[in-house]
C-alpha positions as CSV (number, residue, x, y, z in Angstrom):
1,M,-3.9,-26.6,-12.6
2,R,-5.7,-26.5,-9.2
3,Y,-8.7,-24.5,-10.5
4,D,-11.8,-26.0,-12.2
5,P,-11.7,-26.0,-16.1
6,I,-12.6,-22.6,-17.7
7,N,-15.2,-22.6,-20.5
8,S,-13.1,-22.3,-23.7
9,D,-15.7,-19.9,-25.1
10,L,-13.9,-17.2,-23.1
11,F,-10.7,-17.7,-25.1
12,I,-12.5,-18.2,-28.4
13,Q,-14.3,-14.9,-28.0
14,N,-11.1,-13.1,-26.9
15,R,-9.3,-14.2,-30.0
16,R,-12.2,-13.1,-32.2
17,K,-12.2,-9.7,-30.6
18,L,-8.4,-9.5,-31.3
19,A,-8.8,-10.7,-34.9
20,D,-11.3,-7.9,-35.6
21,R,-8.8,-5.3,-34.6
22,L,-5.9,-6.5,-36.7
23,K,-5.0,-5.1,-40.1
24,P,-5.6,-7.2,-43.2
25,R,-2.8,-9.7,-44.0
26,S,-1.6,-9.8,-40.4
27,V,-0.2,-12.3,-38.0
28,A,0.0,-11.9,-34.2
29,I,2.3,-13.9,-32.0
30,V,2.4,-14.2,-28.2
31,H,4.8,-16.3,-26.2
32,S,4.6,-17.7,-22.6
33,N,6.7,-16.4,-19.8
34,D,9.9,-18.1,-18.8
35,I,10.5,-20.1,-15.7
36,M,12.9,-17.8,-13.8
37,P,16.0,-19.2,-12.1
38,T,17.0,-18.6,-8.5
39,N,20.4,-20.1,-7.5
40,A,22.2,-23.3,-8.3
41,D,19.6,-25.4,-10.0
42,G,16.7,-23.7,-8.3
43,R,13.8,-21.9,-10.0
44,M,10.8,-19.8,-9.1
45,G,7.2,-20.9,-9.5
46,F,5.8,-20.4,-13.0
47,M,3.4,-17.6,-13.8
48,Q,1.9,-17.5,-17.3
49,N,2.1,-14.4,-19.5
50,S,-1.2,-12.6,-19.0
51,N,-1.9,-12.0,-22.7
52,L,-1.2,-15.6,-23.7
53,F,-3.6,-16.8,-21.0
54,Y,-6.2,-14.3,-22.1
55,L,-6.1,-15.6,-25.6
56,T,-5.7,-19.4,-25.0
57,G,-6.1,-20.5,-21.4
58,A,-2.8,-22.4,-21.8
59,D,-1.2,-22.3,-18.3
60,Q,2.1,-23.9,-19.2
61,E,5.6,-22.8,-19.9
62,E,7.2,-23.0,-23.4
63,S,3.9,-22.3,-25.2
64,S,2.8,-19.7,-27.8
65,V,-0.1,-18.8,-30.0
66,L,-0.1,-17.6,-33.6
67,I,-3.2,-15.8,-35.0
68,A,-3.5,-14.9,-38.7
69,P,-7.2,-14.2,-39.2
70,D,-7.3,-14.0,-43.0
71,Y,-4.7,-16.6,-43.9
72,P,-6.0,-18.7,-46.9
73,N,-5.6,-22.0,-45.2
74,E,-8.2,-22.0,-42.3
75,E,-6.2,-24.7,-40.4
76,L,-3.4,-22.2,-39.9
77,R,-5.4,-19.1,-38.9
78,E,-5.0,-20.1,-35.2
79,V,-2.2,-22.3,-34.0
80,L,-1.3,-23.1,-30.4
81,F,2.3,-24.4,-29.9
82,L,3.1,-26.6,-26.9
83,R,6.2,-28.2,-25.5
84,E,6.4,-31.8,-26.7
85,T,6.4,-34.2,-23.8
86,N,7.7,-37.7,-23.3
87,E,8.0,-40.3,-20.6
88,E,11.2,-38.8,-19.1
89,V,9.6,-35.4,-18.9
90,A,6.6,-36.9,-17.2
91,V,8.8,-38.7,-14.7
92,W,10.8,-35.6,-13.7
93,E,8.3,-32.8,-14.1
94,G,4.9,-34.4,-14.2
95,H,2.1,-34.2,-16.8
96,K,2.3,-31.7,-19.7
97,L,-0.5,-30.8,-22.0
98,T,-1.3,-33.1,-24.8
99,K,-2.5,-31.8,-28.2
100,E,-6.0,-32.9,-27.3
101,E,-5.9,-31.1,-24.0
102,G,-4.5,-28.0,-25.5
103,S,-7.4,-27.9,-28.0
104,K,-10.0,-28.5,-25.3
105,I,-8.7,-25.7,-23.1
106,S,-8.2,-23.1,-25.8
107,G,-10.8,-24.0,-28.4
108,I,-8.0,-24.0,-31.0
109,K,-8.2,-26.9,-33.4
110,S,-4.6,-26.7,-34.7
111,I,-2.2,-27.7,-32.0
112,K,1.5,-28.2,-32.9
113,W,4.7,-28.9,-31.0
114,N,7.2,-26.1,-30.7
115,A,9.6,-27.8,-33.1
116,E,7.2,-26.8,-35.9
117,F,7.0,-23.2,-35.0
118,E,9.6,-21.8,-37.4
119,R,8.2,-23.7,-40.4
120,V,4.6,-22.7,-39.7
121,F,5.5,-19.1,-39.0
122,Y,7.6,-18.8,-42.2
123,T,4.7,-20.3,-44.2
124,I,2.2,-17.8,-42.9
125,L,4.5,-14.9,-43.5
126,A,4.3,-15.6,-47.2
127,E,0.7,-14.2,-47.1
128,C,1.3,-11.4,-44.6
129,D,2.4,-7.8,-44.5
130,H,2.0,-7.0,-40.8
131,I,3.5,-8.7,-37.8
132,Y,2.0,-7.9,-34.4
133,L,4.3,-8.6,-31.5
134,E,3.7,-8.5,-27.7
135,S,5.7,-6.4,-25.2
136,N,5.1,-5.4,-21.6
137,E,4.2,-1.7,-21.9
138,H,2.5,-1.4,-18.5
139,I,3.2,2.1,-17.2
140,R,4.7,0.7,-14.0
141,N,6.8,-2.0,-15.7
142,S,10.4,-1.8,-14.5
143,S,11.6,-5.3,-15.3
144,L,15.3,-5.7,-16.2
145,V,14.7,-9.3,-17.3
146,E,14.5,-10.1,-21.1
147,T,11.4,-12.1,-21.7
148,Q,10.7,-14.7,-24.4
149,N,8.6,-12.1,-26.2
150,V,11.4,-9.5,-26.1
151,R,13.9,-12.1,-27.4
152,F,11.4,-13.0,-30.2
153,I,11.0,-9.4,-31.2
154,K,14.8,-9.1,-31.7
155,A,15.1,-12.3,-33.6
156,C,12.0,-11.7,-35.8
157,Q,13.0,-8.2,-36.8
158,A,16.6,-9.4,-37.6
159,H,15.3,-12.2,-39.8
160,Y,12.4,-10.5,-41.4
161,P,13.3,-6.7,-41.5
162,L,11.0,-5.7,-44.4
163,Y,7.6,-6.4,-42.8
164,H,5.5,-3.8,-41.1
165,Y,5.8,-4.3,-37.3
166,E,2.8,-3.4,-35.1
167,R,2.3,-3.2,-31.3
168,L,-0.1,-5.7,-29.9
169,F,-0.1,-4.2,-26.4
170,P,-2.5,-1.3,-27.1
171,I,-5.1,-3.6,-28.6
172,L,-5.0,-6.2,-25.8
173,Q,-4.9,-3.4,-23.2
174,D,-8.1,-2.0,-24.6
175,L,-9.8,-5.4,-24.9
176,R,-8.8,-6.7,-21.4
177,C,-10.2,-3.6,-19.7
178,V,-13.8,-4.8,-20.1
179,K,-14.4,-8.1,-18.5
180,S,-16.7,-10.8,-19.9
181,P,-19.3,-12.6,-17.7
182,I,-17.0,-15.6,-17.5
183,E,-14.1,-13.4,-16.3
184,L,-16.4,-11.7,-13.7
185,D,-17.3,-15.2,-12.4
186,L,-13.6,-16.0,-12.0
187,L,-12.9,-12.7,-10.2
188,Q,-15.9,-13.4,-8.0
189,Q,-14.5,-16.8,-7.1
190,A,-11.1,-15.2,-6.1
191,C,-13.0,-12.8,-3.9
192,K,-15.0,-15.6,-2.3
193,I,-11.8,-17.4,-1.4
194,T,-10.4,-14.2,0.0
195,E,-13.5,-13.9,2.2
196,K,-12.9,-17.3,3.6
197,G,-9.4,-16.4,4.5
198,F,-10.5,-13.1,6.2
199,R,-13.2,-14.8,8.2
200,R,-10.6,-17.4,9.4
201,V,-8.2,-14.6,10.4
202,L,-10.9,-12.7,12.4
203,Q,-11.2,-15.8,14.6
204,F,-7.4,-16.1,14.9
205,V,-6.0,-12.6,15.6
206,K,-5.2,-11.7,19.2
207,P,-2.4,-10.0,21.1
208,G,0.9,-12.0,20.9
209,V,0.3,-13.5,17.5
210,M,3.0,-12.8,14.9
211,E,2.3,-11.1,11.6
212,Y,3.6,-14.1,9.7
213,E,1.2,-16.4,11.6
214,V,-1.6,-14.3,10.2
215,E,-0.1,-14.7,6.7
216,A,0.0,-18.4,7.2
217,E,-3.7,-18.6,8.1
218,Y,-4.6,-16.8,4.9
219,L,-2.3,-19.1,2.8
220,H,-3.8,-22.2,4.3
221,E,-7.4,-21.1,3.5
222,F,-6.4,-20.0,0.0
223,V,-4.6,-23.1,-1.1
224,S,-7.3,-25.3,0.5
225,N,-9.8,-23.7,-1.9
226,R,-7.9,-24.3,-5.2
227,S,-5.9,-21.1,-5.2
228,K,-2.2,-21.1,-6.0
229,G,-2.0,-18.7,-3.0
230,F,-1.6,-14.9,-2.7
231,A,-2.4,-12.8,-5.7
232,Y,0.5,-10.6,-4.6
233,D,2.9,-10.3,-1.7
234,P,0.7,-9.8,1.4
235,I,0.9,-6.7,3.5
236,I,0.1,-7.6,7.1
237,G,1.1,-4.8,9.4
238,G,0.3,-4.1,13.0
239,G,0.6,-0.8,14.9
240,R,3.1,1.5,13.2
241,N,3.6,-1.0,10.4
242,S,0.1,-0.2,9.3
243,C,1.4,3.2,8.0
244,V,4.0,1.6,5.7
245,L,2.2,1.4,2.4
246,H,4.1,-1.6,1.0
247,Y,5.1,-3.3,4.2
248,L,6.2,-6.8,3.4
249,N,8.4,-8.0,6.4
250,N,5.4,-9.4,8.3
251,N,7.7,-10.4,11.2
252,Q,6.5,-8.4,14.2
253,E,4.4,-9.4,17.2
254,L,0.8,-8.0,17.3
255,R,0.3,-5.8,20.4
256,D,-2.8,-5.2,22.6
257,G,-4.4,-1.9,21.7
258,D,-3.0,-1.7,18.2
259,I,-4.8,-2.2,14.9
260,L,-3.8,-4.6,12.1
261,L,-3.9,-3.6,8.4
262,M,-4.1,-6.5,6.0
263,D,-3.8,-6.0,2.2
264,V,-4.2,-9.5,0.8
265,G,-6.0,-11.3,-2.0
266,A,-6.4,-14.8,-3.4
267,E,-5.5,-15.8,-6.9
268,Y,-7.9,-18.1,-8.7
269,S,-7.4,-19.4,-12.3
270,N,-4.9,-16.5,-12.8
271,Y,-7.5,-13.9,-11.9
272,N,-7.0,-11.9,-8.7
273,A,-8.8,-10.5,-5.8
274,D,-7.4,-7.4,-4.0
275,M,-8.8,-6.7,-0.5
276,T,-7.7,-4.5,2.4
277,R,-9.2,-4.7,5.8
278,T,-8.1,-3.1,9.1
279,I,-9.1,-4.7,12.4
280,P,-8.4,-4.2,16.1
281,I,-5.9,-6.8,17.4
282,N,-7.7,-7.2,20.7
283,G,-11.2,-7.3,19.1
284,R,-12.3,-3.8,20.1
285,F,-11.6,-0.5,18.3
286,T,-10.6,2.4,20.6
287,D,-12.7,5.5,20.1
288,R,-10.0,7.2,18.1
289,Q,-9.4,4.1,15.9
290,K,-13.1,3.8,15.2
291,Q,-13.3,7.5,14.4
292,V,-10.5,7.2,11.8
293,Y,-11.9,3.9,10.5
294,N,-15.4,5.2,9.9
295,A,-13.9,8.3,8.1
296,V,-12.1,5.9,5.7
297,L,-15.2,3.8,5.3
298,R,-17.3,6.9,4.3
299,V,-14.7,7.9,1.7
300,K,-14.7,4.4,0.3
301,N,-18.5,4.3,0.0
302,A,-18.5,7.8,-1.6
303,A,-15.7,6.7,-4.0
304,I,-17.8,3.7,-5.1
305,D,-20.7,6.0,-5.9
306,L,-18.4,8.1,-8.1
307,L,-17.2,5.1,-10.1
308,N,-19.5,5.6,-13.0
309,P,-19.3,5.2,-16.8
310,G,-17.8,8.2,-18.6
311,S,-15.4,9.2,-15.8
312,R,-11.6,8.8,-15.7
313,I,-9.1,8.2,-12.9
314,P,-7.6,11.7,-12.8
315,E,-11.0,13.5,-12.4
316,Y,-12.3,10.7,-10.2
317,H,-9.4,10.9,-7.8
318,A,-9.6,14.7,-7.6
319,E,-13.2,14.4,-6.5
320,I,-12.2,11.9,-3.8
321,G,-9.5,14.2,-2.6
322,K,-12.1,16.8,-1.9
323,I,-14.1,14.3,0.2
324,M,-10.9,13.2,2.0
325,E,-10.1,16.8,2.9
326,G,-13.4,17.2,4.8
327,E,-12.8,14.0,6.7
328,L,-9.2,15.0,7.7
329,V,-10.4,18.4,8.9
330,A,-13.0,16.7,11.0
331,L,-10.3,14.4,12.5
332,G,-8.2,17.4,13.4
333,L,-5.3,16.2,11.1
334,I,-5.4,19.2,8.7
335,T,-7.0,22.7,8.9
336,M,-8.8,24.9,6.4
337,D,-5.7,27.1,6.4
338,D,-3.6,24.1,5.3
339,I,-6.0,23.6,2.4
340,K,-6.0,27.3,1.6
341,N,-2.2,27.4,1.5
342,E,-1.5,24.0,-0.1
343,S,0.8,23.6,-3.1
344,P,-1.1,22.9,-6.3
345,H,1.2,20.0,-6.9
346,R,0.7,18.4,-3.5
347,P,-2.7,18.9,-1.8
348,A,-2.9,19.1,2.0
349,Y,-4.7,15.8,2.2
350,K,-1.7,14.0,0.7
351,K,0.1,14.1,4.0
352,Y,-2.2,11.5,5.3
353,F,-3.6,9.9,2.1
354,M,-0.7,9.7,-0.3
355,H,-1.7,7.0,-2.8
356,G,-4.3,6.6,-5.5
357,T,-7.8,5.4,-4.8
358,S,-8.4,2.9,-7.6
359,H,-6.7,0.7,-10.2
360,H,-8.0,-1.8,-12.7
361,L,-8.1,-5.5,-11.7
362,G,-8.1,-8.7,-13.6
363,I,-5.5,-11.2,-14.7
364,D,-2.9,-8.7,-13.4
365,V,-3.5,-7.2,-10.0
366,H,-2.6,-3.8,-11.4
367,D,-4.3,-4.7,-14.6
368,V,-3.5,-3.1,-18.0
369,A,-5.3,0.2,-18.6
370,S,-4.3,3.7,-19.2
371,V,-5.1,6.1,-16.3
372,Y,-6.9,8.2,-19.0
373,Q,-9.2,5.3,-20.0
374,V,-12.8,6.3,-19.9
375,F,-14.8,4.0,-17.5
376,E,-17.1,1.6,-19.2
377,P,-19.6,-1.1,-17.9
378,G,-17.7,-4.3,-17.3
379,M,-14.6,-2.7,-16.0
380,V,-13.4,-3.9,-12.6
381,L,-11.5,-1.5,-10.3
382,T,-10.4,-1.5,-6.7
383,V,-11.5,1.2,-4.4
384,E,-9.0,1.7,-1.6
385,P,-8.7,5.0,0.3
386,G,-6.7,5.1,3.5
387,I,-5.6,7.5,6.3
388,Y,-2.1,7.0,7.8
389,I,-1.1,8.7,11.0
390,P,2.4,7.5,12.0
391,E,2.5,9.6,15.1
392,E,-0.5,7.6,16.4
393,N,0.7,4.2,15.2
394,L,-2.5,4.2,13.2
395,G,-3.0,3.4,9.6
396,V,-6.4,2.5,8.2
397,R,-7.1,1.3,4.6
398,L,-10.3,-0.3,3.3
399,E,-10.5,-1.9,-0.2
400,D,-13.2,-3.6,-2.2
401,D,-13.3,-4.8,-5.8
402,I,-16.0,-3.1,-7.9
403,V,-17.6,-3.9,-11.2
404,I,-18.9,-0.9,-13.1
405,T,-22.4,-1.5,-14.7
406,E,-24.8,0.6,-16.8
407,G,-27.0,1.3,-13.8
408,G,-24.7,1.2,-10.9
409,H,-22.1,-1.2,-9.4
410,I,-21.5,-4.7,-8.3
411,N,-19.3,-5.1,-5.2
412,L,-17.5,-8.4,-5.6
413,M,-16.6,-8.2,-1.9
414,R,-20.1,-7.4,-0.7
415,D,-20.1,-10.4,1.6
416,I,-16.8,-9.6,3.3
417,P,-17.3,-7.9,6.7
418,I,-16.3,-4.3,6.7
419,E,-18.5,-2.4,9.2
420,A,-16.6,-1.8,12.5
421,G,-19.4,-3.3,14.6
422,E,-19.6,-6.5,12.5
423,I,-15.9,-7.0,12.7
424,E,-15.9,-6.6,16.5
425,E,-18.8,-9.0,16.8
426,I,-17.2,-11.7,14.8
427,M,-13.9,-11.3,16.6
428,N,-15.6,-11.7,20.0
429,Q,-17.9,-14.6,19.2
């Protein structure tokens, strides 16, 4: 781990909240993600299962947690299983968690090697009626890969068909929506690292620089500050590429007079920042660029004001659509007749602002939450409106990460420059 140790109270409290939601005589099991192969003997970098990390803080492959809140033997109510290490593993792969380290990180007293899992699980099942299993039910999940949790579901149901099986995902989705103070601190740190990267890039960008060179500047700053790197594949698009919503090639030269849209964020301790900024490549916005830029900024600020407890994403986004309509009319991009004659299924503003305004943020960049979830204090959402005009080679998106509170909001990116004048000033120092 590159990041500083996390207070184990976070994981202890998370497990307690989960235990309170389980039915009597239950056991819940969550497994780690696999290390995915590439070709030959290659493999991808490891990324932990978000729910296992949320419950234990164990950031290592071949690990799992078993939670049986009312099991008679208190020593088996929480068990963290780890891969048993030895000298050969240490030589080839490096240090793996000891039992003592696993206990310190997670706050779980009972730590066992994976070889003991079947025996412990079978023992606990003797006093259980319900088995809660984890699956990826995110509405955007399209993975074709069979995870360790999916494999365990199949094996468990085949071996123990007469138990009552329950879905763990809805409970954890609900719990993970509202962030604890420790989680907010971790998200704030990810945003602080992102700020450092952005300020570095403002001093670097100029005509003739390649998009991938900008990507490299961010990565250097992120890794230098204890991050694994980007929270997601970075979008760094100059000129017309700024109008491609998920542009990932990052291989073109930045040209004088164009703008540069950068959707990037740093990861820190498995929590993620998600920032978008749009800057002038030569350090000065044209009048038209600034006109569009300020329109997007006004929509973003209005959207933050609408991000209040009690609302939901569908109604929230509909209100923002009305605000965007006014800005697009003022920019001469749509007319009142376009609005009057629009299809009820595709509002006129969608021609230039075709994506949603906000999504939940946390351990996952598109964090688990139903779009119909009512906003509550402690939820963290992005706010990211944009206007994209391909015929003008001009796409502007601005994005901040916002904590909903009882009496307002906390902008986790409040220190990251966003006003057009401030950006120009920094770029021309």
